[in-house]
N, C-alpha and C positions, 0 to 999 in steps of 0.2 A: 457756505464759504467757498467750497470748491467750484460750485456753479457760478458764483460771482467772479471768481478768478478767471474761469474759462470765458465768461462774457467779456471781461476786460481784455483778455488775450485776443479774442476774436475781433473786438473793436480796434485794438491796436494793429492787428494784422491787416484789417481792411481800411486803415487810415488813408485818406486821400481818394477813396472810392475804388481802390484796387485790392481785392481780397487775395492774399497770398496763400491762404489755407488750402484751397483746391490744388494749387500748383505743388505745394509741399507734399500733399497727400499722394498725388499722382506720381511724383518723382520717388517718394518713399516706397510706394507700392512696387514700382518697377525695380528699385534698387534691392528690395528684399526678395521679391518673387522670382525674378529671372535667375540670379545665382543659385538660389535654393533649389529650384526645380532642375537646373542643369546639374547640380551636385547629386540630386536624386536619380539622374539619368532620364528625366522626363522631358528635357528640352526647354528652352527659354520661351517658346511660343505658348506652350501650355501654362507656363508660369504667369505670363502676362494675362492670358484669358481667365485664369483662376483668380488673380488679383483684381481684375476688373469686375468679376462677378461678386467678389466680397465687398468692394467699396461702392458698387453701383446702387441704383435705386431698388434693385431686387435683392440686395444683400443688406449691408448695414445702412444704406441710404444716404451716404455722404454726397452723392451726386444725383439730384432728382431728374436732371435733363442731360441725357448722354448724347443727343444728336449733334449738338454744337461741338462737343469734343471729338466725335467721330468724323465730322466734316473737316475739322482742322487736321486731325490725325491722318486723313487720307493723303495729306501731303507727304507722309513718310513713304507711301507706295510710289508716289510721283517721283520722289528723289531717288528711290531704289531703282526705278526704271531708267532714270537719267544716268546713274552710275553704270548700269548694265549697258546702256547705249555707248558710253565712253569706251567700253571694251569691244564694241562691235564696229570695226572699220567698215566703210561702205563695200569694199571688196569682199570682206567676210560675210556681210549680210547678203550680198548678191549670190554668194556661193550657197547660201541657205534657202534660196528661193524655192527649190524643190521641196524642202522639208516644211517650209511655212505654208505654201499653197497646195502641196500634195498631202503630206502627212497631217498637217493641221486642219485642212479643209475636210478630209475624210473623217478625222477624229470628231470634229464638231458635228458634221452631218449625221454620222452614225449614232452618236450619243444623244442628239436631239430626237432622232427617231425612236430610240429605245426608251428614253426617259419620258417622252410624251405619253407612252402607254401606261405609265404609273397612274396618270390621272383617271384612268378607267376604274381602278380599284378605289380611288378616293372620291368618286362621284362628281368630278368636275366636268363642266361643259368643254367642248372642243377648244375654244380659245383659251380657257383656263388651263387645260391640260398642256397646251403648247407653251404658254408663258411659264407655268410652274416648272415644267421639265427643262425648258431652255435656260431658265435662270440657274438651275443646278448644274448645267453643262459648263457654265462659265467658271472655271477653276479659280481659286484664290491665288492670285499672283503673289501676294505678300507672303503667304504661308509657304508656297512651293519654293519661291526664291530664297527665303530664309533657310529652309531645309536643305536646299542644294548648297547654299553657302556653308552651313554647318557641317555638311557631309563632304565638303571640298570637291563637289562634282560639277561645279558651274562650268569649268573649262573642259570637261571631258566630253567625248562625243555623245554619250547618253544624256548629259546635262544640256548640251546644245540642242538636241532634238526636243527636249521638254520646253526650253525657251522658245523654240520655233512655234510650238503648239500654243503657248501662252500669247505670243504676238498675234497669231491668227485670231485667237479668242478676243483680244483687245480690238482688233479690226472689226470683228463680227458684231460688236455692240451697236454699230451704226445701222446696218440693215435690220438688225433685230428690233431696234427702237422704231424703225420705220414700219416693220410688220405689226408691232403693237398698235401703232396708230391706225393701220389698215384693218386690223381685227376688231377694233373698238366698235361699239354700236354706232352706226352711221359712218364708220371709217371708210366704207366702200365708196361713199360719195365724195371723198377727197379727190381733188382734181389732179390730173397727171402733172400739170404745171407746178403745183405745190410740192409734189414729190421730187420732181426734177430740180426745183429750187433748193430743196434741202440737200440733195446729193451734190449739186454744184457748189454750194457753200462749203460743204465738207471737203471737197477736192481742192477748192480755192484756199482753204486754211492750210492744207498740207503743202500745196505748191508755194504759198507765201512763206511758210516756215522754212522750206528748203532753200528758197532764194535768199531769205534773210540769213540763214545759217551759212550759206555758201559765200556770200559777199560782204556780210556786215560783222559777224561775230568775231572772226579772227582779227581783223583790223581794230575792232573795239578793244579787245584784250591787249593788243600791242600798245595802244595808246595808254590804257590804264596801267599797263606794266611799267611804263616809263615814269609814272608817278611814284613808284616804289612805296605804295601804301597798301599793306596787306589787307586792312579792313575794307578798302575800296574793292579789291579783287574778290573778297568774300561776298560783298554786297552784289557785285556784278554777276557772280556765279549764281546766287540765289535769284537774282532778277531774270537771268536767262531761263532757269528751270521753271520758275513760276509764270514768266511771260509766255513760254512755249505751251505750258499746261493751259493757261487761260485762252490762248489763241485756239487751241483744239476744242476747248469747252464751248467757246462762242460759236465754233463751227459745227457743234453738235457731235463732236467726237470725244474720245476718252482723254482725260487729262494725262494719264500715264503714257498714252501713245505720243502725246506732244512732247513730254519730257524725254521719252526714249529717242524720238527723232532728233531732238536737240543734242542729246549725247552722241548719237551717231555722227552728226554733222561736225561735232567738235572732237571726234575720236582721233583725227589726224592732226589736230592742232598742237603746236609746241607748248600750249598751256594746259594740256590734257591732265597731266599728273597733279598740277596745282589745283585745278578745278575739282578733281576727285578728292583731294585732301581737304578742300574748303567745304564741300557739301557733305562729306562722310559723317561728321558729328551730328549734323541736323537730321540726316537720313536715319541714323540709328535711334535717336531719341524719338522722332516722330513715328517711326515704324513700331517701336514699342508702345507708344501712345495709341496707335491704331488698334493693336491687339487688346490693349486695355479697354478701349472704347467698344470693341466687339464683345468683350466679356461683360461689360456693363449693360449692353443691349439685350442680353439673354433674359427674356421675361419669364421668370419662374412661375408666375401666375398662369400665363398662357400654356406653358408646358404642363402644369399640374391639371389644368382643365381639359387639355386635349392630348394627354400623353400617349394614349393608344394610337391616335391618328398620326402624331409626330413620329412615334416609334416606327410605325409601318412605313411612313414616308422616308425617313432617314435610311432604314434598311433597304427598302426597294430602290431608292435613287442611288445609293452608294454601291449596291450589288450590281445593278444594271450598268452603271457608269464604269465600274471596274471591269465588267465583262467586255464592254465596248472598247475601252482603252487597251485592254490586253489583246483583243482581236485585231485591232488596227496595228498595234505594235508588231504582232507576229506576222501580219500581212506584209509589213514593210521590213521583214526579215530581221527583226530584233531578236536577240537571244531570250530564252525563257526567263532567266533571272532579271534581265533588263525590263522585259515586259511586265513582270510581276511588280518590280520596284516602281515603275512608272505608274502602274494602276493604283498602287497604294498611295503614292505621293499625290496623285491628282484626283482621287475619288471624291473629294469634298466639293461643295459649292463655294462660291467666292463673293468678294465684295461687290462685283458688278451686278450680281443678282439683286442687290438692294435697289440699284438704279432701275433695273428692268421692272421689278415688282412695283416700285413707286410710280413709274410711268404707267403701268397697267392699271394700278389703282386709281390714278388720276383720270383715266378715260373710261373707267367703269367695267373693265374686263374682270378684275378680281375685287371682291367687296372688302369692307373694313374688317370682317372676321377672318377671311382667308389670308389677308396680307400678313398679320402678325404670326399666324401659324407657319406660313411658308418661310418667313424671316427666321423664326425659331428653328426651323428645319435646317436652314443653311448654317446658322451659328452652331448648332449641335454637331453638324458634320465637320465644321472647321475645328471644333474642340476635340473631336474624336481622332483627327488626323495624326497628331503627334503620338497618341497611344497606339494607333495602327502601325505607325512606322517602328515604334519600339518593339511591338510584337513581330513585325516582319524581320527585323534585325536579329531577334532572339530565336525565332522559329525556323528561319531559312537556313538550310545547311550551308556550311562554308564551301565555296567552289573548289572542286577537286582540281589540282594543277594538271594541265595538259602535259602528257608524257611524250608527245610527238617529238621525235628527234633527240630524246633523252634516254640514257642508259642508266639503270640502277647499278649501284656498287655491288660487285660480286667477284670473289676470288682475286682481289687486287693484291699486288705485292710491289712495294717500293721502299727505298730507304727512309723516305720522309712521307708522313701522312699529314696533309694540309686540310683542316676542317674549316670551311668558309672561304669563299672566293669573291668577296667584295673588294672595295678599293684598297683596304689594308692587306688582304691576302694576296692580291695581285702583285703588290710591291714586294711582299715577302718572298714570293716565288722567284723573282728575277735573279738575285745573286746565287740562289741555290741551283737554278737551272743553268746559269752561266758557268758554274763550277762543275757541271756534269752530274749533279745529284739526281737520282730518280725520284719523282714525286707522284703520289696518288692524291687527287683533289676531289673532295665531296662537298656538296652544297644542297640546300633544300629549295632554292629559288630556281624554278625551271626556266624562267626568262633569262636569268644570269647564265645558266648552263648553255642555253642556245646561243646567247650573244658571245660567250667566250669562244665558241667554235669558230666564229668569224675572225678571231685574232690568234688562231693556232693553238688553242688550249683544249685539252680533253678533260672535262669535268663530269663526274658521275653524280647521280642523284642519291642522296643519303643523309639521314639525320644522325649526327654524331652523338646525340643523347641516348641512342639506342644501342645496347650491347651487341645485338646480332649484326647491326650495320657496321659497327667498329670491327668486328671479326671479318665481315665480308670485305671491308676496305683494307684489311691487312695490318691492323693496329698491333697484333701480336708479333708480327715479324719486323715492324718498323724500328729503325734506330732512333727515330725522333718523331714526336707528334707536335704539330703547331696548331693552336686553337685561335682562329682569326674571325670568329663569327661576330655579327654586329649586336646581337641580343645579349645583354649582360647576364641575365638570369640563365639563358641557355648555355653561355660559355662556362659559367660556374658549375652547372649541372654536368656538362661534358667533362670538365676538369676533375670533378669528384668521381665520376664513373671511370674515367681513364686511370686515375691513380689507384682506385680500388681494385681494378681488374688487371692492369698492366703496370705494376709498381716499379718495374725495372726500366721502363721506357721513359726517357727524359721528356718533359712537357714544357713547351714555351707557350705563353698566352698573351693575348691582347687584353688590356684592361681599359676601363673608361674613366675612372677617377681613383683617388687614393683609397676610398672605402672599398671599391671593387677589387683593387690591387691587393689589399690586405686579405680579403676573402679568398682570393686565388692562392695567395701564399699559404694560408691556413689549409686550403684544399690539397696542398702538396706540390704545386707546380714549381719547377726548378727556376724559372725566370718569367717575369712579366714586365710589360712596358705599357705605360699609358699612351694611348694612340696620339695624343696631342702634345706629349712632352717634348720630344726631340724637335718637332717642327716649331714649337713655341720658343725653344732655346735658340734655334737657328734664326728666327725672326728677330728676337731681342738682341742677338749678337750683331745682326745687320743694323739694328737701330742704334747701337753704341757706335758703330763705325760712322754712321751718318751724323751722329752727334759729336764727331771729331775726337772721340776718346782714343787715346794712344793704344796701339795694337797690343803691346805687352800688358797694358792695364786692363783692357777688356778681356784679354785671355785669362788674366788672373781672376777677374770677376766671375767669368763663366765657370772656372774651376771651383771657386768658392761656392757658387750657387749649386753646382752638382753635389759638392760635399755636404752642404747644408740639407739638401733634399734627401740625400741618402741617409744621413744621420736621423733626420726627422722621421723618415719612413720606418727605420729600424725601431725607433721609440714607439711609433704608432702601432706597429705590428705586435709589439709586446704589451703596450699599456692602453691601446685604444686610440681612436681618431683624434682625440683632443690633446694627445701628448706632443711635446716638441714644438709648441707654439712660439717659444722664444727664438726659434731659429728662422722665423719668417721676417722678412723686411717689410715693415708697414709704412704707410704714409701719413699716419695721424701725428699731430703735433707732439713733440717730445719723443719719448722712446717709442719705437715702432710697435704698433698694435697688431696682433695676429688677426688673420682673416677667419671668418666662420668656416667650419669644416666643409659645408656645402660649396663654398666658393673656391675651395682648394682643389687644384687639379693634380 
């Protein structure tokens, strides 16, 4: 009966010749795996890869043919590069030319040299060694870009240098494919004219795309913008991305490079932000689908039959590539931490290796047995990357702050001790200093301490959560202690320590919300204020003025709001965060409904 029901469901789903079941399974796998693995601290990429392995032909077998899915999913990488291009104005890209053709070129050349040597231990011929090693040099743009985005490092200098290397690797696929043709049996007989023709077609594709982007794209979007049809703009954005990718593919170049160039050409367009918003949803879905497809392609039978060979290859390639990346990074004066992080992020092979290996297999450089082994090696390395990054983050010691130009708190004495000198502490200091009060200021952020010197402040390095630092900062002699640190847990710890050790010194504290304020009151502080409270009241008072509310009336309203908030806070302090809800003005129909505690400030 159950089998009959499943059959009817399948027939219904595929009514009209279109089977919805694969689409539903793919989306369901993505929806379940990505959040689950992120919650476990393993990252969304590893979640997609694991889900693909489970539902693929070498898992439960829901998808017998993964190549078609992988080809479609490669569009996710294409759209990712388009969005990166939108962030790269031509002037910025020009400023990166040294990193692209200096750092990137040396990175590729050295890694190719090192990884070609691995073929010696695997028993490959010279052409096979070169192709196998070179394919592993081509880093996974999709994985590295996704990791940079998750780590919020895309716009940082270290992220920019990684992007420069990836761009050079994308460019390198063209001469590498030409070398594959040359190394093929009989490839030496290829005429010089045929090679020059291939190079000319590639350059013509780039030039044609630049001309079209320079003179056609912006006027096209201006015309479409006048139609005021959002769906037309979305279609145009997708057309530009896919058209640029197709133009590069027809010229023998990387589709991702075409999309990147299109993004760069539109980076200074007035439609840039709308284009990014239109493409972003497709990029995210297709990129997740790409990782699912890679997971499905992991042939467990090949790994089981050749696990020793694949294990040696993965370790040898990743170790040598890591050494090469680290050496080049240090040669270009990157810090030790940045060099290690770059090596860990880029140690894997990438999706362009599949293209290179397929081309090598088609001309007879690698045989039908070596191709799946090399492909499995690449996929295993891609799957290991998120795990390596997790190990890197957990094992690498936290960077010690530079103490250059910073003095530690020692034998300080002032009437006021101010702990924390962020935006809140800076404002607190002004009336006190204007009235002639002496202030000792401590903070744990060395950059903040150095920056404060430029504005005439003397801030000392010290953690207010340590008793010895409090004594060194003069807490025992102070008439008043102000806790203005940004970390809510740290501020509560400081408050508890100060009131336990210096109970006679009044303590004023910054709080973040009602719950934190109650905790500070219970810790014994004499006064606390939520850092958004007064500014929010000032803004709402101005809003009443602009709504033409009488001055006396909005003055009365503000007094009533303060009274209600004070009464409610007293009730919450005594009976918990849920007390006093009837004092809140709500906007639900009928009698005002209270807000959730988390929404209360």
